[in-house]
Residue, then its C-alpha position, 0 to 999 in steps of 0.5 A: m499500499g502506497h502512503g499518498t493521500p488521495d489529494n496528492m494522487n488527484r494532483a498528480g494526475l491532473l499535472q499528467n493530464l496536463l503535461l499529455l495535453v501540452h505535449l499533444r498541441q505541440i504535436i498538432c500544431g507544429s511550427v504553425c498554430f493558432f489559437v483563437p476564442e470563440e464567438q469573436e466579434p467580426g473584425t478581431l485580429a485572430g493571427s498572422l502568418s507574416k512570422h513564419f512565411p513572407p508575401p503575398y498570402q492568400l486564404l483559400t477558405q474565408e467562411y469564419l476567417w479572412m486574410d490580408k494578403n499583404t501583411g498575412n493577418f487574418y481576422t474574424t468574419e461575420q459568421k461567429m465560430d462556435r466551438e460546440a457546433l463545429c466540434p460536436k462530437e469532440t470530448k471535453a479533453e479533445e482539441c477543436i481544430i479547423l484546418h485552413n488552407a493558404i497559398v503564401r510565398p512569391s512561389g505560390d506554395l500551398i500550406q496548410f495550418p491547424v487554427i485551435i478553437e478555444d472555449i469560452n464559457d457561453n453555455a449554461p448548464h442544463f438539466e434533462n428534466s426540471e423535476i427530479h423524484l426520488r422516494v426515501s422510506e422513513d426509517v432509512t438511518v441518518g448518513t444514508s446515501f442515494l444516487l441521483d441519475d438526473q445529472a446536469q450536462d454543460r456543453d463547454a470544456g475544461l472549468n467551463g464545462e466542469l460542475q459543482y453542485h448544492l442544495e437550496d432549502s433542504e432545511g438541513v434535512f438532506g446534504l450532497k456529496v460530489e465524488e471528485d473522481v466519479p461524476f455522480i451526485i449523492l444525496v445524503v440523509q442528515t437527519a431522522l425522517d418521519r412521514e407522519t410528521q412530513d411527508q414531502y420534501q422540495m428543494a432546489l438543485v443548483a448546477t454551476d459550473c467553474g467558469a470566470d463567470p459562472l453559469s448555473a441551472t436549477a433542478t426541483l428535487i422532490v423528495t417523497v417520504t414513503d411510510v412503514n408500519d412505525n405506528c399503532p392503532s389506538f382509540s379515539s377519545d370521542s369513541p363513547s364508553s357509555i350508553t343508555i338505550p330504553g328497552d323497546s329499541p328496535r332492531n338494527m338500531l345503531v347504539a355507538q360507534v367506535r373510533a381507532t386511528d393509526p397515523d400510518s398510510g395505506p395498507n399500514a393504517a388499517i384497523v380491524y375492530s372485533l370483540s374480546p372473547k371475554v365478552s358475555e354470551r349476552a351481550k354477543k347475543l344483543f349486539s353486533l360490531d362491525s369490523l370496519t366501521g366500529y359501529i355497534r348495533l342491536t341484533q334483535d327487538l328489544q322488549s325489556d321492563n327490566s334495567e340491565e347493564l351490559v359490558l363490551k370490550v372492543l378491540a382494534s388491531g392493525h399489522h404486525c401491532p398489539p391490539a388496542d382496547m376499550q371498554v363500552t358500557i351499555s344500559v338498558l331502561p325499562k320501556a316508557n308508558q307512553e311515546l313521545t311525538i315530534k311535531i314539524g312545521f316547515i318553513a322551507e319549501h317541501q313536499n312530502q315531509t321533504m324539504l328542497l333547498p338551492e346549494n350555496q345558501p347561507p345558514t337558514v331556518l328550514a323548520v320548527l320542532e316541538l315535542e308532544g307527549d307523556s308529561s313523564f318526560k318533562g326532562s327531555c329534549l330534542a337532539i340531531e343524530g350523527k353528524v350532519p350539516f344542521t343544527l336544532s336550537p331551543q327557542n321557547g320550549k320549541y326547536l329551530l331546525s337550520t343549516s349550519k353551514p351551506l349546502d354542496y350539491e356536489l358533495k352530497r345531494e340528499h341529507h336525512i336529519s334523524v331527530v331524536v328525544h333524549e331524556r336525562s336521567g341523573e348524569v346520563s342521556v337515555i334515548v327513547p324510541s321516538r325519532h323522526v327522519i327530516r329529508v332534505l334534498v340539494a338543488d343544484v345551481n351552476d356553481n362548477a365550471p367544467h374541468f379538463l382532466q389534463s391542462h396541456y396536451q402534446l402530440e407529435v403527427g407527421e406531416n402528410n397525413q390523411p384528411g380527416m384524420s383523427l388527433l386525440q379526444v380531450s376530455a372535461s367534466d362537470a360536477d354540477s348536474g343536468y344542463n349545468g353539467r352538460v359540456t360542449y366543446r369548441l375551439d378558439k376563433h383564432t384556431p385555423t380552419i383546418f382543424n375541427i373538433d367535435p362538440v359533444t365528444g371532444q374528438l380533435s381532428v384535422l381536416a387537411a395534410l399538414d406541412r411542417e415546412q409551412q408550420g413546425v407547431h400548432k398550438l391550440t385553445v380548446l375551451a369547454q362550456d357547460s349548458g348552465s345560465p349563464p354559462l361556465e367555461s374552461l380552457t385547456t391547450v394542444s401543442i401539436r409538433v409536425l414531424d418531418q418527412n421527405d417530401n422536398a427535393p434539394v432546390f438550386l438557386t438557380p437551374h443554370f449556373i455560369f461562371f468566369i474564371p481566368e485560365n491561369v488560376p492555381p488549382f483548388a481555386q474556387v470557381g463560384r457558389v452553388g447554392v442549394t437549400d432544402p426546406d426538410e429537417g435534419e438528415n431530410g435537409n442534409t444535402e450533398l453535391h456532386v459533379v455528374s455528366s462531365s470530364g472537366p477538371f471540377v470538384v464540389d467543395n461540400t463544407q463550402g457549398t462552392l465549386r473548384t478547379n482540380s488541375n490547371l485550366d488553358r482556354e486554348t485547349e478548352d475555352h468552356y466546361e458544360l457540367y451538371l450538379l447532382a443535389t442528394d438528401h440524406g433523407h430515409p426511406i428514399a434520398l430525393t435528388s435535383t440537378a442543375r446545369v453549370t457553364v464555366f466560361v475560361e477567360d483568356i490571359n495573354d500567355n500566347q506570343p504570336k507565331v509567324i505563318l509567312p514567310s516561313s523562315n528568316s533566310s527566305c528571299l523574294t525577287v522583286s522587279l525594278y519596274a514595278m510600280a508604287g503601290t504593288m504589294v510585294t508579299k505578305i506577312y501572315a501570323i496567328d495568336e492562340d489568344s483571344g481578344l485583344n490579347s489576339e489582335i496583331t500588328y505588324t511594325v518595321v523596326p529600323p537598325e541603328p543607325a538607319q540607313n538608306s529609306c526603305p522603298f517598302r511599306v508594311d500595312s500595320r493591320s494586314g501585314n501586306i508588304t507593299l512599294a512605297k515609291q517608284l523603284l530607281q536604281k540606287d534601290l537595286g540590291m537585297h533590302h533586309l526588313f526586321i519586323v515585330v509582330r505584337d499582340g494587343g495583350k494588356p499590361f504588356p504585349l508579346y512578340s515575335t520577330i521575322w526578316v522579310n529579304l526583298l531583292v530589287n533586281e531588273r530580272m525577275e530570277p530566283c533569289h537565294l541567302e545564305r545565311a540569316p541577317t543579323w539584328t544590330g539595332t536595340p534589344n528592346l523591341v517591345q517599345t513602338p519603333s519608328r513609323a519610318p519604312m527603314c531597311e538594310i540595302k545591300i547591292p550586289r557587284s553585277a547591279q553596279l556594272t549594269f547601273l554605269a553600263g545603262l547611264g552611258l546609254m541614257l546620255a547617248s539616247t536621251c531623246l529617244i528613252g524619253v518617248t519610250v518612258v512617256l508611252y510606257l508610264k502611259w501603259r502601266r497606268s492602264c494596267l494599275r487600274q485593272s490590277k487595283r480591281g483584283h487587289t483584294e483578292e490577291n491578298k487572300i492567295s498570298f499562301r498559294l504564291q508562296d512557292k513563286y516568291y520563295s526560293d527552295d529554302 
């Protein structure tokens, strides 16, 4: 056996759990971990990634937190975090961890970090039952313990969820003992109990949590003290010990009644009366004793002319008790010579010696009684036998019969007043045979309202019920009689017309099918009215809870969702929200989304209700996607579904530079006739761009070399790419012209470009052109800037062209006049040809691809 105390053991266990919790947090959190108290106001700073990662920052899920992309700070949103709702299945020893995904660093790394939702004391303890009932026998010993199963629950964690209990209004009779290691509540009896002194105790059981601002809940603890047979019968002091009867008393006359009491209850208080075996045979023959009521009656008619005294020993027996006893002495007097008579003068309404009296009347004089008979009974008087609500008052030798209290028809409808003659003989009162029974009938008045068996009815009904279905039957009783007690039922005037009640039977029914989605709870007021004048009524309430059925399929916010997303978004980026609702409740309204009828790179994030990408997008490969979403609830027995169409358009970004199709290479070459007219289209540049919109709009510009040489005789159309003669070619233009063309798209903010060399040989003869190698650019490397619009090109004049130029110059000097005439005629002929060629100029632009073999060499 160890020597540690329980307190030391508890402290050691608490320290061990604390170390385990700290170690568990280190394992979970790693290097990046944040703790955020629940229920924070919107805009509260929850943490920052700036200490762990460089910017920029992007938080992928922003339901509860949003992040500043520049600072890495993240804040709470309008949707507050409720730890008990987010982590309902975690025990109080576990952390509530929400994983968040973010993109950090310029390289766009995807990271995942946990946010631990810390508990605050926002939930009060809760008792499942507002009343706790316990039965305790009155003979329990002091210190006896009773286990209370009804414990309070608190959804908070840690100290906020730990509960302490105490009793209020226990008056020191009961106390609480709460075991620290075992979550039980034990009620301890602190004083002796006695049911005969107090049979019920009502206390308040208070549960309080251990939070900084503690919250509490209260349940009513009702302890009923049950009876044990710890008392024995004893005779009452009002039981007669001696009685005198006349010698001519009739058979079955009530002589006396003995009464014994037992403070116990139920079977423990049952008393049986009997005569002692020592009673004389004469007494046993003349008198009988009722074992239950204690009535002593004559068993035969008396005709005695002599005095006689009989002694009865009566026993009162109870369970497991010795019998109590008393002695009753009965004196029999000789019978009288002349019988006395009673004369009655009625004052109240009567018929056939019967009076009719309305109930609830104040004490009223009913009749005047007078004793007539033998003068030997001058000491006689009238008295009422038994306990009845009537009195006799002597007045001037007569007696006034009155009610002693208002009569109640509901307690007793008919009274019999037995008036007898007593003669005083010494100290003993003698009952003489003269008696008269007066009958009083109580007339009912409407003084009782109908009374419902229950003050509140509750029931549950499944929706979509059959019209006319019976719900329940209410019942009210009325203690009055006749019309005063005839009850009819009706519903309150504000009750919906779909409910009906039978006015006679109280059967409540519903005339139409209930719809939980329109109204989940119906509260009805039922009135019960009697037929008295004026009528009295009472009411009861009926609460009808409509149970849900899976009768509603999920509903999308729109049958066709259309989203636009740039093609450069990273994987798992949000495309858009695909809202769906289901008006059912519970699992019947819990929906789940799936992508169907699609091979596109999309998945559904059911936690956020959003559509996300699961791979990279390329508009040039696929510019839009068509898919269908299937929404399924979790209803039983059959799950319901609905579908919605989704169109995702992939928006273009400028990620493709222009691609030059014509000319095919930088070393391609084309011969241009020296005699071609100004404005003639020499060739065409053709390029394509796989992007769309402005990103695919192409312009062609000539970039002059640095420093620029001779002006170029060729012009490039910036839109069409057509290369035409800017002027009439001269002898100085003979030779190779290298045009450095920059092909740009219209992308923003920076366009993309490609370059191509267009090599043109100006020659007198249309002979094939060949280049051994492609030209080399010697200008500025910055080709993105818009170059000068001057049609500059590099010209290289071959040696054969120089010799031809000198020979031609000599001939021109020798025959100036002849050449002049020839030139004039030639120019007229060329103008007429140009008019015809302009008509087919557009068609010539369209067939540039077919002229490729004519323009370029075998290269």
